[in-house]
N, C-alpha and C positions, 0 to 999 in steps of 0.2 A: 055635375054628372061625371066630369073627367076625374075629379079627386076621388069620387067613390070607386071608379074603375081601378085607380091606382091602389087604393086601400084594399080592394078585393084581391088584387094580384099579389099583395105582400105575403100572405100565407103560402101561396104557390112558390114564390121565389125562395122563401125560407126553407120550404120542404125540399126544393131542388138542391140548395146549398147543403142542407143537412144530409141529404142522401149521398151527395158527392164526397163530403168530408167524413161521413160515417159518424156523425155526432149529433147531439140533440140540442135544440134551442129552448126546449121546455124542461128537460130533466137534467140533473147534475150527474153526468156519466163520464167515464174516462175518455180523455182525448188522445189521439195518436201523438200529438206534440204536447208534452206535458208542461205545465206552468212552473216557473221558477222565479225567485227573487234573490238578488245578491246585493249586499250593501258593504261599503267600505267607509270608515271614518278617516278623514284627513284633518288633523288638528281637531277642531270641533265641528267640521263640515261633513255632512253625510252625503254620499254619492250612492244612488240606488238604481239598479237596472232591473226592470220588470219585463219578463219576456216568456216566450214559449219555445220549447226545444224539439225541433224536428230531428228525425233520425236519417242517417245516410241510406240505410236499407238497400245497399247494393247499387244505388243509382249514381249516375254522373251528376255531381253537384254543380261545379263551376263551369259556366257557359253551357249548362244543361238545365237542371232544376232551377238554378239561379242564372239567368242570362247575363252575359256581359253587356255593359253599357246601359242598363236599365235600372230604374229606382227599385230597390228591394227592401222589404220590411225588416230585414236584419233579425229575423226570427220566424215565427209562424203565428197564425190566427190574428188577434187584435194587434194594434200598434205595439211594437217594442217601445218602451219608454225609458228615459233616463232622467233622474231627478237630482237636483242640487239644492241643499238647504241654504247655501250662501253663494254669492257670485264666485265664479271660477274662471280659469283660462283653459282653453282647449287648444293644444299645440301652440300655446302662446297667444291665442286670440281670446279676447274677453267675451264671456257669456254670463248673463244675469242668472240669479237663482230662479228656480222653477222646475216644472216638469215639461219635457220635450218628447215629441215623437222622434224615435231614432230610425233613420233610414240610411241606406248605403247604396252607392253605385259602384259595383265591382268591375275591374278590368284585369287583364293578366298581370300588369305591373304597377298599377296605381288604383287606389280606392278613394272615392269621395264619401266622407262621413257627414251626414246631414242632421241638424238639430232643428226640428220643425215646431213652430208654436202650436200646431194642432197635434194633440196627443191622444185623441179619443176615437180615431177612425179604425176601420177594419183593414189591417195590412197597409199597403201603399197604393191601393187601388184608387183612392181619391186624393192622393198627394198633390199639392200645388206648390210650385217653387216660390211663389210670392209669399208663402207662409214661413219660409226659412228664417230662422233666427241666426244661423251660422252654418257655413260649410268649411271643411278642412280636407286637405288631401294627405293621405298617408300611404306607406308602402306595405303591401302584404308580405308575410314571411312564411317559410315552410314550418310545418308543425307535425308532431306525432299525430297519429290517427285519433280523431274524436268522433265517435259514432253519433253522439248527440251534440247538437249545437250548445256551446257553453260560453258564458261570459266570466272572465276571471279578472282579478286585480293583481297586477304584477308591478315589479320595480317600485316597491313602496319606499317612500322617503318621508321625513317629517312634514313636507309641504307639497307632495305630489304622489300620483300613482298612475300607472298605465291601465286603462280599461282595454281588455283584449277579448275580441270575439275569436273563438276557435271552432272550426267545423271541418270535417273531413281531414285534409292534411294542410289546411291553411290557417294562419293566425293573422289577425288584423288589429294592431294596437293603436290607441290614441292616448296622448298624455293629458291628464287633468291636473292643473296646478291650482293651489290655494294660497292666498296671501294670509297665512295663519296668524301672524302677529297682529295685523290690522283687524282681522275679524275677531280675534280674542279680545283685543283692546276695546272694540265697540261692544262686545258682549259683556265685558266686565262692567262697563258703565251701566248697562241695563240690570245686570245681576245685583249690583250694589245699590239699587234703588228698592230692592225687596228686603226680606227679613234679614238677609246677611249683613245689611248695613249696621245692624245693631249688635254685631259680634266683633270682637277683635280679630278672630280667625279669618273672616271674609276679607277684610282689608289687608291683612298680613299676607294671605295667600295671593291676592291680586298683585301686591307689591313685589312679592317674591318671584312671581311669574315674569313680570317686567324686568326685574333685576337679572334673573337667570338668563333671559333671552336678550339682555343688553339693549332694551328698547325703551325709550321714553322714561328715563331715570327721574326726571323732575316730577312726572305723574306718579311714579313709584313712591317718591318721597311724600307726596300729598296723601297717597293711600296709607302709607305707614304712619303718618301723623294722625290720620283718622283712626287707625287701629289703636294707637296709644291713647287717644282721647276716650275710646270705649273702655279700655282697661290697660294700664301700663304693666308690662310683663317683661321677663327676661327675653322671651322670643322676639317680640316686636322691637324692643330696643336694640337687640343684636342685629336684626334685619336692617333697621335704620342705620346702624353703624356701617354695615356693608354697602348700603346705597350711598351714603355720604362718602365713603372711601372710593367708590367707583366714580363719584362726581369730582373727586380730587379735593374734597373738603376735609382734610386730614384731622385738623384740630377738633372739629365738630364730631367726626367719626370716633375719635378717641374718647370724647366725653360720653357719647351714646354707649360705647362699648363698656366704659367704666360703670355707667348706670346699669347696664344689663348684668354685669358680673356681680354688682352689689345685691342684685335680686336673685342670683342663680342658686339653685340647690346643688348638692354634691355631684349628682349625676350630670347636670348641665355643665358644671365646671370641668368635669372629667372629659366629657364629650368634646367640649371646646378645646381643651388642651390637646386631645388626640388629633383634632382637625389641624391645629397649629403644627403638630409633628408631621402630618401628611403634607402640609404646605411648606415643609422644610424650615420652619421657624422654631428650632429646637429650644433656644434660650427662653423665648416667650412661653413655650409650652411648659417647660420645667418651672417657670415662675408661677404659672397657674396651678400646677400640681402642689407647689409649696403653699400657696394661698389656700388651696382646698384643705390641706392637712391642718392648717391653723383654724379654719372656720368649722370644719366638720371632722374632727379627729376620730370619731367613733364610727363613722359610716363605712360600710364594707367597700364601697367603691374608692374611698379615700386610701385605704390600704393598697389597693391596686395601683393608685397613682404614686404612692410612696415607693412601692416596688420599682416603678419606672425611674424614680429619682435615684435609687440605689444602683440600678443598671447603668445609669449615666455616669456613675462614679466607679463602675467596674466591680461593685460589691454584690456578687450574685448570691452569696450566702444569705445576706440580709434581705435581698430581693425575694428569695424563695420564702423566707419567714413571713414577710409582709403579704405575699400573695396567698399563703396558706391561711393567714388571718382573714383575708378577704373572702376566701372560700367558706370559712366557718359561718359567716352571717349573710352570705350571698343568697339571693332568691334561688329556689331550685332550678328555675329556667336558665340561670346563669352559671351553675356549677360546672357543667361540662366544658364551657368555654374557659373558665378559670383553671380547670384541670389541665387543659391544653397549654395554658400559659405557664403553669407550674413545671410541666415536663420540659418546656423549652428553656426555662430558667435553669433547671437542674442540668441541662446540657450546655449551660453558659451561652445561650443564644440571645442576641440583642433584640429584645421585643419592642424597642423603640423605633426600629427601622421599618 
């Protein structure tokens, strides 16, 4: 009998709440505090805040609409939630992946930010401290006026971002950190169990990521060997050379590099020589340009390389001639760039620098 009375009272309660809030629980109608979702990717980790945006509306907000010292829903209507697709740190404290109810306790000079395991309640009315996954304390900051409550992502770095609540003239940031390299390394293991394991590109991309980020070079070498097993190419042999060089295995690195250059086409050799020039390895670069001229004497890009050889000898007249030969057979998409090089050479400008 008691349960029937409770059930009978539910429509009345919903009607009272609906009347007070000016919104419907039956129909999809506009709400005074409109819904918003904002997402930021840090590395490969998605951070998403799902919330409703109350307006200031001329009211006193802090220690008024939002009392000091009490748990607040950090938005309006249903729980404000924050989701992490991978484990993160909040102000340096670890927090597992998942979706959390986001609550805050404001005071004049310090706020407590709460991540609750309960993310499906209405506001903070049924909040229970024993359901906390984490609490951190942060300092509020002055802000330009924000009529509507807003969540932003600020101070973006490769492995962190500040989630900032702004409303009225107050901003409340908390830092989310991500161990990007560890998460990507774990993700690569899973991704390379799918179709990508049957391509040379997948393994090469994984190895290149580890090499570029200077992490787990031995694993990078294993990935590169798997790439080569799928298909031996200039690209993966050159990446292997770079990994071996980073590992200090210079003789093996030179052998892999020689193997790569033996398979290189004219453009690949030219690009490699230009990289050597950018690395201030001028003599090595010129040697590659010479080798390219012997292997691919009729290719348009080879003429551009020979022009650079003449520049190194101070012969700008012949350099111009070679660059004009390059332009004659260059793809249309490259002609504008070659024209620029010709003008620089005619002005006797060293294009090798």
